[in-house]
C-alpha positions as a printed Julia matrix, in Angstrom:
131×3 Matrix{Float64}:
  -9.99    2.86  -11.61
  -6.71    4.21  -10.47
  -7.96    7.87  -11.35
 -10.96    7.25   -8.92
  -8.58    6.4    -6.24
  -6.3     9.26   -6.91
  -9.15   11.77   -6.36
 -10.43    9.91   -3.03
 -13.42    8.19   -4.79
 -14.64    4.64   -4.55
 -12.86    2.49   -7.25
 -15.95    0.49   -7.97
 -18.67    3.15   -8.47
 -16.83    6.48   -8.3
 -18.78    8.14   -5.37
 -16.75   10.58   -3.43
 -17.39   11.5     0.29
 -15.69    8.35    1.74
 -13.86   10.06    4.5
 -15.62   11.41    7.69
 -12.22   13.01    8.67
  -8.69   13.18    6.96
  -7.79   10.16    8.6
 -10.92    8.1     8.87
 -12.2     6.02    5.81
 -15.58    4.82    5.85
 -15.83    0.88    6.28
 -17.96    0.64    3.03
 -18.81    2.74    0.14
 -22.2     4.55    0.96
 -23.39    4.03   -2.54
 -22.44    0.59   -3.77
 -21.22   -1.09   -0.44
 -17.79   -1.92   -1.59
 -15.75   -3.02    1.6
 -12.66   -1.06    1.49
 -10.63   -3.35    3.97
 -11.65   -6.58    2.27
  -9.5    -8.7     4.28
  -7.39   -8.03    7.48
  -4.19   -6.33    6.89
  -5.25   -5.21    3.29
  -4.21   -1.63    4.02
  -0.51   -2.6     4.54
  -0.15   -1.93    0.92
  -1.3     1.67    1.32
   1.26    2.2     4.09
   3.99    1.01    1.63
   2.61    3.15   -1.14
   2.75    6.2     1.25
   6.27    5.26    2.21
   7.42    4.94   -1.29
   5.86    8.34   -2.56
   7.49   10.06    0.56
  10.84    8.56   -0.22
  10.84    9.43   -3.94
  10.0    13.11   -2.91
  12.59   12.99   -0.3
  15.21   12.01   -2.74
  14.17   14.53   -5.24
  14.34   17.14   -2.61
  17.88   16.05   -1.62
  19.19   15.94   -5.38
  17.43   19.15   -6.25
  19.0    20.85   -3.22
  22.48   19.33   -3.82
  22.4    20.54   -7.6
  21.04   23.91   -6.51
  23.36   24.69   -3.76
  26.82   22.89   -4.58
  29.59   23.67   -3.69
  28.23   25.85   -0.82
  26.0    23.19    0.69
  23.98   24.28    3.91
  22.96   21.39    5.93
  20.59   22.99    8.45
  18.02   24.18    5.75
  18.47   20.81    4.01
  17.47   19.13    7.4
  14.63   21.36    7.88
  13.21   20.98    4.46
  13.74   17.08    4.72
  12.03   16.83    7.94
   9.05   18.72    6.52
   8.9    16.32    3.67
   9.39   13.32    5.91
   6.58   14.32    8.2
   4.32   16.54    5.92
   3.98   14.24    2.76
   2.81   11.07    4.67
   0.12   13.07    6.27
  -0.96   14.88    3.29
  -0.98   11.8     1.09
  -2.53    9.35    3.58
  -6.05    9.46    2.25
  -5.05    9.41   -1.3
  -2.86    6.25   -0.47
  -5.8     4.5     1.14
  -8.25    4.95   -1.91
  -5.43    4.41   -4.58
  -4.75    1.12   -2.66
  -8.29    0.08   -2.59
  -8.34    0.64   -6.37
  -5.13   -1.46   -6.92
  -6.6    -4.14   -4.63
  -9.75   -4.27   -6.63
  -7.66   -4.43   -9.85
  -5.56   -7.33   -8.46
  -8.73   -9.11   -6.99
 -11.55   -8.38   -9.35
 -15.2    -9.02   -8.1
 -16.91  -11.94   -9.81
 -20.69  -11.51   -9.74
 -21.29  -15.09  -10.66
 -19.33  -16.3    -7.51
 -21.38  -15.72   -4.18
 -18.25  -16.23   -2.16
 -16.42  -13.43   -4.13
 -19.44  -11.09   -3.72
 -19.31  -11.82    0.12
 -15.6   -11.41    0.33
 -15.67   -8.1    -1.59
 -19.0    -6.86    0.26
 -20.69   -5.71   -2.91
 -24.38   -4.92   -2.4
 -25.17   -4.06   -6.04
 -23.47   -3.54   -9.43
 -21.89   -0.41  -10.14
 -24.08    2.35  -11.56
 -23.71    2.86  -15.41
 -22.4     6.12  -16.86
């Protein structure tokens, strides 16, 4: 399920093509009807995920730069590279963070087909296709 999120596919049925633009995720999966934002504020987790990935890459850049350039540390190139990471990574990772978080949310709050309230909350129209 997480791998489906990593490749920007529906975590429930595996269908791709969920984005109409880089930043615009469909409300539901076109195949199975899974509602991606299953409750208000559900995508705050994707923002935290995006922030965490950006922070880890920024720290990796900083440590790598320090190891590679000490004792002759040049600050300006480090600041430029850091700014590129701080701005570029969140923009590039945004759609992946959304679909990965949708998969995490589905893992934490599984759909129960026997419970009509669960089906309504999760917005599933049909069972996921087999295979």
